[in-house]
C-alpha positions in Angstrom: 0.0 0.0 0.0 1.5 3.4 -1.0 1.9 6.0 1.6 -0.1 9.1 1.1 -2.3 7.5 -1.5 -5.5 8.6 0.3 -4.2 12.1 1.0 -6.4 14.7 -0.6 -4.9 17.2 -3.1 -4.3 20.6 -1.4 -6.6 23.4 -2.6 -6.2 27.1 -2.6 -7.7 29.2 0.2 -10.0 30.9 -2.3 -11.7 27.5 -3.1 -13.0 27.1 0.4 -16.5 28.4 -0.5 -16.8 27.1 -4.0 -18.3 23.7 -3.0 -20.8 22.7 -0.4 -19.7 20.6 2.5 -20.4 19.7 6.1 -20.0 23.3 7.3 -22.5 24.6 4.8 -25.0 21.8 5.6 -24.8 22.4 9.4 -25.1 26.2 9.1 -27.8 25.9 6.5 -29.8 23.5 8.6 -29.5 25.7 11.7 -30.5 28.8 9.6 -33.5 27.1 8.1 -35.0 25.4 11.2 -36.3 28.5 12.9 -38.1 29.5 9.8 -40.3 26.4 9.8 -41.5 27.2 13.3 -41.7 30.9 12.7 -43.9 30.2 9.7 -46.4 28.4 11.9 -46.3 31.2 14.5 -46.2 34.4 12.6 -46.2 34.9 8.8 -44.8 38.5 9.0 -41.8 37.6 11.2 -40.7 34.9 8.7 -39.7 37.7 6.3 -37.2 39.2 8.7 -35.8 35.8 9.9 -35.8 34.5 6.4 -33.9 37.4 4.9 -31.2 37.3 7.6 -30.7 33.5 7.4 -30.9 33.4 3.6 -28.4 36.2 3.2 -25.9 34.3 5.3 -26.4 31.1 3.2 -26.1 33.0 -0.1 -22.9 34.7 0.9 -21.3 31.5 2.2 -22.0 29.4 -0.8 -20.7 29.7 -4.3 -22.6 31.3 -7.2 -23.7 27.9 -8.6 -25.6 27.1 -5.3 -27.6 30.4 -4.9 -30.9 29.1 -6.4 -30.6 25.7 -4.7 -30.1 27.5 -1.4 -33.3 29.5 -1.9 -35.3 26.4 -2.9 -34.2 24.4 0.1 -34.8 27.3 2.4 -38.3 27.8 1.0 -39.1 24.1 1.4 -38.6 24.4 5.1 -41.1 27.3 5.2 -43.6 25.4 3.2 -43.1 22.4 5.4 -44.0 24.6 8.4 -47.1 25.8 6.6 -48.1 22.2 5.9 -47.6 21.2 9.5 -49.6 24.1 10.7 -52.5 23.0 8.5 -52.3 19.5 9.9 -52.2 20.7 13.5 -55.2 22.9 12.8 -57.1 19.9 11.6 -56.1 17.7 14.6 -56.2 20.4 17.3 -59.2 22.7 16.6 -59.1 24.4 20.0 -57.0 27.6 19.3 -55.4 27.9 22.8 -53.9 24.4 22.6 -52.8 25.1 19.0 -50.9 28.2 20.1 -49.1 26.3 22.9 -48.0 23.6 20.5 -46.6 25.9 17.8 -45.0 28.5 20.0 -43.1 26.3 22.6 -40.2 25.1 20.3 -39.2 28.6 19.4 -37.7 29.2 22.8 -34.9 26.8 21.8 -33.6 29.2 19.1 -32.3 31.7 21.7 -29.2 29.4 21.7 -28.5 30.5 18.1 -26.8 33.7 19.4 -23.9 31.4 20.2 -24.2 28.9 17.4 -24.8 30.7 14.1 -21.7 32.3 12.5 -21.5 35.4 10.4 -20.7 35.3 6.7 -16.9 35.5 6.3 -17.4 37.8 3.3 -19.3 40.3 5.5 -16.5 39.9 8.1 -13.8 40.8 5.6 -15.8 43.8 4.2 -16.3 45.2 7.7 -12.6 44.8 8.8 -13.1 41.7 11.0 -10.2 39.9 9.4 -9.2 37.8 12.4 -12.8 36.5 12.7 -12.9 35.9 8.9 -9.7 33.8 9.0 -11.1 31.8 12.0 -14.3 31.1 10.0 -12.4 30.1 6.9 -10.3 27.7 9.0 -13.4 26.2 10.5 -15.0 25.7 7.1 -11.9 24.0 5.8 -11.7 21.6 8.8 -15.4 20.7 8.7 -15.5 20.2 5.0 -12.2 18.3 5.2 -10.4 20.6 2.7 -6.6 20.6 2.6 -5.5 24.2 2.7 -2.3 25.9 3.8 -3.2 27.2 7.2 0.1 28.9 7.6 -0.4 30.8 4.4 -3.8 31.9 5.6 -2.4 33.0 8.9 0.4 35.1 7.3 -1.9 36.8 4.8 -2.5 40.5 5.4 -5.9 42.1 4.9 -5.4 43.1 1.3 -4.1 39.7 0.3 -7.0 37.9 1.9 -9.5 40.2 0.1 -7.8 39.7 -3.1 -8.1 35.9 -2.8 -11.8 36.2 -2.5 -12.1 39.0 -5.2 -13.2 41.6 -2.7 -12.2 45.1 -3.5 -10.9 47.5 -0.9 -13.0 50.5 0.0 -12.2 52.9 2.8 -15.6 54.5 3.3 -18.4 52.4 4.6 -21.5 52.7 2.4 -24.9 53.5 3.9 -28.2 55.2 3.1 -26.5 58.4 1.8 -24.8 56.3 -0.9 -27.9 54.3 -1.6 -30.1 57.4 -2.3 -27.5 59.0 -4.5 -27.2 56.0 -6.8 -29.9 56.0 -9.5 -29.1 52.4 -10.4 -29.5 51.2 -6.8 -32.8 53.2 -6.4 -34.2 51.7 -9.6 -33.3 48.1 -8.5 -34.7 48.8 -5.0 -38.0 50.2 -6.4 -38.5 47.2 -8.7 -37.5 44.6 -6.2 -39.6 46.1 -3.4 -42.7 46.1 -5.5 -42.1 42.5 -6.7 -41.6 41.4 -3.1 -44.8 43.3 -2.1 -46.6 41.3 -4.8 -45.2 38.0 -3.5 -46.3 38.7 0.0 -49.7 40.0 -1.1 -50.5 37.3 -3.6 -48.9 34.3 -1.9 -50.5 34.8 1.5 -53.7 36.2 -0.1 -54.1 32.9 -2.1 -53.5 30.9 1.1 -56.0 32.8 3.1 -58.7 32.9 0.4 -58.2 29.2 -0.3 -60.7 28.4 2.5 -63.4 30.0 0.3 -62.9 27.5 -2.5 -65.5 24.7 -2.8 -64.9 21.8 -0.5 -63.4 21.4 3.0 -61.5 24.5 4.1 -58.7 22.5 5.9 -58.1 20.4 2.8 -58.0 23.4 0.5 -55.6 25.2 2.8 -53.4 22.1 2.9 -53.5 21.8 -0.9 -52.5 25.4 -1.3 -49.4 24.8 0.9 -48.5 21.5 -0.9 -48.6 23.2 -4.3 -45.6 25.3 -3.3 -43.3 22.3 -3.5 -43.5 21.7 -7.3 -43.2 25.5 -7.7 -39.8 25.5 -6.2 -38.6 22.8 -8.5 -39.7 25.0 -11.4 -37.7 27.9 -10.0 -34.6 25.7 -9.5 -34.7 24.4 -13.1 -35.6 27.5 -15.1 -33.5 29.9 -13.1 -30.4 27.8 -13.5 -31.2 26.9 -17.1 -32.4 30.2 -18.5 -31.6 32.9 -16.0 -33.3 35.1 -13.4 -35.2 37.7 -15.3 -37.1 35.7 -17.9 -38.6 33.0 -15.6 -39.7 35.7 -13.1 -41.3 37.9 -15.9 -43.1 34.8 -17.3 -44.0 33.5 -13.8 -45.6 36.7 -12.6 -47.6 36.9 -15.9 -48.8 33.3 -15.7 -49.8 33.8 -12.0 -51.8 36.8 -12.9 -53.6 35.1 -15.8 -54.5 31.9 -13.9 -55.6 33.7 -10.7 -57.9 36.2 -12.5 -59.4 33.4 -14.6 -60.2 31.2 -11.6 -63.4 33.0 -10.4 -64.9 33.1 -13.9 -64.8 29.4 -14.8 -67.8 27.3 -14.0 -66.5 23.8 -13.3 -65.4 23.3 -9.7 -62.3 21.3 -10.8 -61.2 24.0 -13.2 -61.7 26.7 -10.6 -59.6 24.9 -8.1 -57.0 23.8 -10.7 -56.4 27.4 -11.9 -56.2 28.7 -8.4 -53.6 26.1 -7.3 -51.6 26.7 -10.5 -51.4 30.4 -9.6 -50.3 29.5 -6.1 -47.6 27.1 -7.4 -46.2 29.8 -9.8 -46.2 32.6 -7.2 -44.3 30.2 -4.9 -41.6 29.9 -7.5 -41.6 33.7 -8.0 -41.2 34.2 -4.3 -38.0 32.2 -4.0 -36.8 33.6 -7.4 -37.3 37.2 -6.5 -35.4 36.8 -3.2 -32.5 35.1 -4.9 -32.6 37.8 -7.6 -32.6 40.7 -5.2 -29.7 39.1 -3.3 -27.7 39.3 -6.5 -28.9 42.8 -7.4 -27.6 44.4 -4.2 -23.9 44.9 -3.2 -22.6 43.2 -0.1 -21.8 46.5 1.7 -25.5 47.5 1.8 -27.3 44.2 1.1 -28.7 43.8 4.6 -30.2 47.4 4.6 -31.7 47.0 1.1 -33.1 43.6 1.8 -34.7 45.0 5.0 -36.5 47.7 2.9 -37.8 44.9 0.6 -38.8 42.9 3.6 -40.9 45.8 4.8 -42.9 45.9 1.5 -43.3 42.1 1.8 -44.8 42.5 5.2 -47.1 45.3 3.9 -48.3 42.9 1.3 -48.7 40.1 3.8 -50.7 42.4 6.1 -53.0 43.5 3.3 -53.6 39.9 2.3 -55.9 39.0 5.3 -58.1 42.0 4.4 -59.0 40.7 0.9 -61.8 38.4 2.1 -63.6 41.6 3.1 -63.9 42.4 -0.7 -65.8 39.1 -1.4 -69.3 40.6 -0.6 -68.6 43.4 -3.2 -67.5 40.8 -5.8 -66.2 37.3 -5.3 -63.7 37.9 -8.1 -62.3 41.2 -6.7 -59.5 39.7 -4.6 -58.2 37.7 -7.5 -58.4 40.7 -9.8 -56.2 42.6 -7.4 -53.7 39.7 -7.2 -53.6 39.6 -11.0 -53.0 43.3 -11.4 -50.2 43.3 -8.9 -48.6 40.2 -10.6 -48.8 41.7 -14.1 -47.3 45.0 -13.0 -44.4 43.2 -11.4 -43.8 41.3 -14.6 -43.6 44.6 -16.5 -41.3 46.3 -14.0 -38.8 43.4 -14.1 -38.0 44.3 -17.8 -35.9 47.3 -16.7 -33.5 45.4 -14.3 -30.4 43.5 -15.4 -29.8 39.7 -15.6 -27.6 38.4 -12.8 -27.1 34.8 -13.7 -23.4 33.7 -13.4 -22.3 37.1 -12.2 -20.2 37.4 -9.0 -21.8 39.1 -6.1 -21.0 42.9 -6.2 -19.4 44.2 -3.0 -19.9 48.0 -3.4 -22.4 50.4 -4.9 -19.5 51.7 -7.1 -19.2 48.2 -8.6 -23.0 48.1 -9.3 -22.9 51.5 -11.0 -19.9 50.6 -13.1 -21.5 47.3 -14.2 -24.7 49.2 -15.1 -22.7 51.6 -17.3 -21.1 48.7 -19.1 -24.5 47.0 -19.7 -26.1 50.3 -20.9 -23.2 50.9 -23.3 -23.6 47.4 -24.8 -27.3 47.9 -25.2 -26.6 51.2 -27.0 -24.1 49.6 -29.3 -26.5 46.8 -30.2 -29.3 49.3 -30.9 -27.0 51.3 -33.2 -25.9 48.1 -35.0 -29.6 47.2 -35.6 -30.4 50.7 -36.9 -27.4 50.6 -39.2 -28.4 47.3 -40.7 -31.9 48.6 -41.3 
């Protein structure tokens, strides 16, 4: 037997986050678990917890795993919704139901000491010692052979260069956000799209109890339909890109939802309704992944929080839509459709982000926007010349 035959080939420090491993699995599981219980307890709070957990997962993993991270994260949320529906069927008394779904959440206070911050964020905020420690932990848990001495001796600039992180001396905040037209455009589009997801997604769940048949069964079916929607998002967003599947998805959702009240057969009414629910589920995960890629790391948390606010506004308006049924049974679905179609139109003015690295600063976003606009201008001039 040859010595060293089983020894793994050493890898570069920069390759630590390019493939998923035990560290990613553990951190991802811990990040996702609260969202399942939070979904059962409070729909609005899941937006905050989800954005924070999802942002960490996105920044830790490589660019090839972003959509997969979003899909798996959403599955946990949908599983929580499904469990809630089953508990509601089995435990109809509301006080007992509240005790069951709230108690496990107390365990998540321990996450203060367990969940680790993204090393990318640590490097951008000058916490180089903590970033090196996190990288070492990732390498050990994922059983990657890296030169720990080389990592230890790297200065701040060398470490940032390894992970393609540009240096910037001034921390970016709201002043830089509101002076960048490109960031404001992306923020406006993404915020409205997230409002639509919160409004339509939870509006369809809430209004599902008014469909013909058993209200518990209809609610359960509306949660189950989210699972195939995520598979659609995973396939099309990896195969085609981010923009086109989202544009088409919002459009299909609007068409199916608005058609549902106007068809006579019960089976057709429920089928169209559930198709709309399935598609908006795919859009929900898709738009979160897309907005993660639209924003730079330096202000990603703040910008996502703004989008999260609009999501919660949509989720808060969703329970009010059943009040419109006495005016017209189709009115809630008409509002859902209008919001979806408008989101589809707005997405045409934002850039494609598939296969692009995460931007770290607003300056990088602005520079990339200039390059994209120049390419579009040249293409238009070429077409005009040929005509």
